Each structure stands twice: as structure tokens, then as C-alpha cells.
N, C-alpha and C positions, 0 to 999 in steps of 0.2 A: 146651462143645463148639469144638473150635478150629473155623476157616474160613478157610480159601486165596484171600482175595479182595482183592486190591493193591484204592483203590479210583481209579480215575482226578477230576481237577478239567475238566472242560468246560465252558466261561463261554463264552453269546449274551451280549453288546450288547447288537444291531441286529437287526432282527429275518431280516438276508439271511445271516445267521448260525451259525443255528435247522436248515438243513437237512446243513451242512459238521460243525455236531454232533451227525445222526445215521449224520451219513457213517460218520463216528471210526466209532461208538462202536457197527454194524453191522461192520465187519472185527475186532472185538476177540471171541477168541473166549468165546463162552460169556458174554458183554454185557450188561451191566444196568444203567441206568439208574432213578434217586431225582431226580426232580425237587424243590427247594426252593421256598416259601414263599417266593414272591416278586411284586408285580404284575403284574413281568414275565412268570413263566410262565404267570400269573393272562391278563394282554393277550390271550396270544396258544396259546392250550389247544387249540385245535381247528386251528394249524399243527399245532400237540406232536402231541396223536392224532395224528396222520395221517404224521402224518413214521415214530413210531412206529410203525405197524402197516406202511408206506411200508418199509422197515427192518426191520424182525421186530425191537424193540429194547425187550424189556420192561419196561414203568415202572413204577413204583413214582408216584404221585403227590398230595400233598399235605391235598387238602377232594376230601368227593364228587362237585366241576363238570365233578370229571377221567374221574370213573369213566362217569355216569350217562352225558358226551359219548363214553363211546368208550376211554374206557382201560383198560387192565386193573383195578388195581387202586389202592385210594387210602387212608392212612391220615392220620389229622392232626384238628385242629380238627370239635365241633359247632360250627361256624357263630350258628348258629339258638340251641341254651343257650348264645352271649356272650351274641349279642343277649337271649335272656327272662332273665340274672342283669342286664345292664344297665342294663333298665327299669327297677328297684332302686333304681336311683341317679341316678339322677335326678328318681323323687321324692323321694329324701332328700334335694341336691340344691335342690328348690321349695320342701320343707317348709321351705329356710333352714337348712339346713349345709353348712357347711366343705366345699368342697370340697378344698380342702387336706387333711382331715386322712383323711379318706375309707382306708380299706386298699389299698391294689393286688389285686385281684384272677386267682392265676392262675389256666390254665382247668385246667376238672375234667371233660370229657368227651370224649375222643374215640372216634373210628367208623370203623369199617374196610369199609369196602365193596368187591364184588371181583365180577368184571366180567368173568365163567365167559361169550358170546361171544363178546370178545375172543383172550379161552386158548386156546379152542379154531378160531382159525383163524392166530395164535401157536405150534399145538401145544404147550398147554406141559396140565397136570393136575395142580387146584390141591389141595390131597388134602384129603379128609375133611373130618379137626378142621381146619384153616384157616378153614372153608365154615362151619361150627361156630360159631368164636368168629367168623365175618365182623357186623357189622351189618344188614347188606344183600345178597344177593346178585339181581344178574343178571340171567338164563339166558335 
């Protein structure tokens, strides 16, 4: 299925630039944003969520903390699963295994969280099939 979407890179290098990014995105017809998983975005998640709501910009976030704090949708790594799996590595190191010999593990569990309250505020209908696939739906 072909989708006519034009990605636009919108960078904010400091907290003062975040609002300008959302103001610009709000001027685009049928615009939205997909936030990348980085420490800057996570550190300023409350501001980012508030600006997305104020400018009515639908956003997809990189982890559940955004959706549970009021963001529209999050899809990303299950961080709790990563920590659980990391514990076995710590155990192996304490038992004498060489750290350099341990294989690198890729994430295996991802989670989708949908905030229907935010969708309603934005005037968006989240398809039922998507809600069915979600790991958590916030109502």
C-alpha cells in the first residue's frame, strides 16, 4: 500500500527550540510527529507532550512513559524486559564469565500503548483493530 507521506526532519537542540518545532508542525496540513528515542526527548517528555496537545499535533512516542503521561501513542522497547534479561548477564559475570565473550542481545519485546483520552482530545478515532493489538489501552 502506497502512502503519500513526506518526512520532515524537525530538530530541537535545546529546550527553547521545542515549541518552535511544534508550532511549525502545526502549520503543516495533516501533520504529525514521531519522536526518536533519545535522552533529550525523554528528559523533556512532559513539555513535549504538553506542546503536542496545545498545538494539536498527533505524536508517536518511543516508550510507554510518554503515553502514560498523556501522549497519544507509544511504540518501543519494553524496558522492563530489557532489565529482566540483563539480570542474567550480571549473574553470569559474577560467576566468572568473560564480559567480552557474552553475546550482544537485541531487544525481543516491544510494546504498543494507546491513550484514548488523548485521541479523543485531538478528535482522532483509533481503529478498533489497532486497539486490539495494543499491549495497553488507556481510557
